[in-house]
C-alpha positions, 0 to 999 in steps of 0.5 A: 619662704623656702623653695626646695630644688634638686633630685637624689641623683641630679647634680645638686640639691638645695634651697633658696630662702627668701625673706630672711632679714638683713644683718643676721650673723651666720657662718658657713660652719654653722650650716655645715655642723647641722648637715653633718648631723644628718649624714649617715653614721658608721653604724650598721643600720645606715646607708652606705651612700657617703656624701660630703655634703659641703654646702655652697652659698651662692647668694645672700651672705656677705662678711658672715651676715645675711644681706636681705637678698635670697639665700641660696644654699646647695650641696653636690651629689658626688656618690650617686650610683644610678645603675640599679635604678636603670635595671629596675626602671619598669618595676616600681618598688612597693611602698615607694613613689615610683609608680605614682610619679611615673603616672603623674609625670608621664614617664618624664620623672627622674626615677634614679634614687627616687628622684624628687621623692627621695629623702636626699632632698632633705639636705636642703631642709636641714641647711635652711633650718640652720638659718631658721634656728639662728634667726629664732634664737635672736628672740629667745627660741630654741628647737630640738628633737629626739628619738622616743620610739623605734621598732616598738621600743619606747624611751622612758621620759626624761626631765625636759631640762635634761632631755636635749643634752641627754639625747646627744649622748648616742647615735640615735639621739635618744635621751634614754641610753638604755632604750637606745641600746635596745633600739640599736640592737633591733635595727641591726637585727632587722637589717640583718634580715634585710628588712626595715623599721620605723619610729617616732621623733619628738620635737620640742620648741622652747621660748615660744611667745604667745600668739604665733599662728593665724587662725583658721587656715594658717594655724600653728599646728597646721603649719607645723604638720604641713612642714613635717609631712613634707619630710619623706616617710612621715605618716603621722603627726600629733601635738601635745597629748595627741591621740592619747587625749582621745582616751582622757576625760576633759578633767584630765586633759585640760591644762588648768590655770594658776597664778605664780608671782603674778604670772599665769601658768599651767602645771601641765601641757597636754595642749602641746603649747598650742590652743586654738591654733595659737601658741600659748607660751608653753613649749611647743611639743609634737611627735612625728611618726616615721614608717619603715623604709620601703627599700628592703631586700625581702622579695616583694610582689610588683608589676612589670610596667612593660609586660603588665605582669606580676613579678618578684622584686628583691631590692639590692642597694644602699638603704637605711634600715631605719630613717629615724636617727638621720631624721632627727635634725630634719625635724628640728629644721622644719620646726625652726623654719615654721617658727621663724616664718610665723615670727616674721609674720607676727612682726617679732623679728625686724627686717634689719637686725641690729648688730653689736 
């Protein structure tokens, strides 16, 4: 179980992980490496906010192995600039959670930087994901994600066995290098116009055993979707062929079965590795849609909550023109967390791991 805490401009953000088995070999630098992937790049389209994101481990790790106690991971917020949020406290940003948070919490919410609704809290998700990745690797599972679309520019399909390595070759984590260059140009041009764009990330988990997921309300695709929707800016999730399956016939969609060397397999994977809410042994493939960031420089109409009159709002500050590049490790983390949780529930990972 993962509990998230902190706000965008508060002292710290982080997570507490409960239920991780004892004996898992885990080094601080492994967590730090994942957090580095989430940080803004030096590219034109990233936010100017620069946080060191040095992870602090308060409990649950001793002599580079988990103890079985709750694992507390946190990072400090050192580069927050709250003044712009004080100035527009009473003018909620269109598309952001400013208004609904104020109405829900009666004005007691931390509105600076989006507070609890900020993507800043995903630092904790990535830290927890680093632990989950290491845990699922003990039973042969891996999880990776890559960019497949930004600003309507689609990457061509790369063979699965080359996909992960190819996606690490550019700042967008896109396996198609040519498409990546077009995406970079589109994001840069959009930022020049003080606007923003969205995109799609594909998550792939390999080595997934048969039987993960507990129908009907704790099915695997449902658990994955819930985890992905916890990431700010996510507005859609599809598994396998997803929405494309609505345009297919059953004879095209069905993953037909065959026997090869005594093993039942399928040459296709339109189900995305999940049938009836349960993993079927094939790679688990999901695609996650990210909307354009709401904070843009183009003037928008909002309401002044003190005067209850409409007014124009032009947002100035430090924002991403596209969240997709930084969201890739977050999607990976959420995939690994769900798979780790399901594996523990299925008894595939023991409460105490054997050490070499």
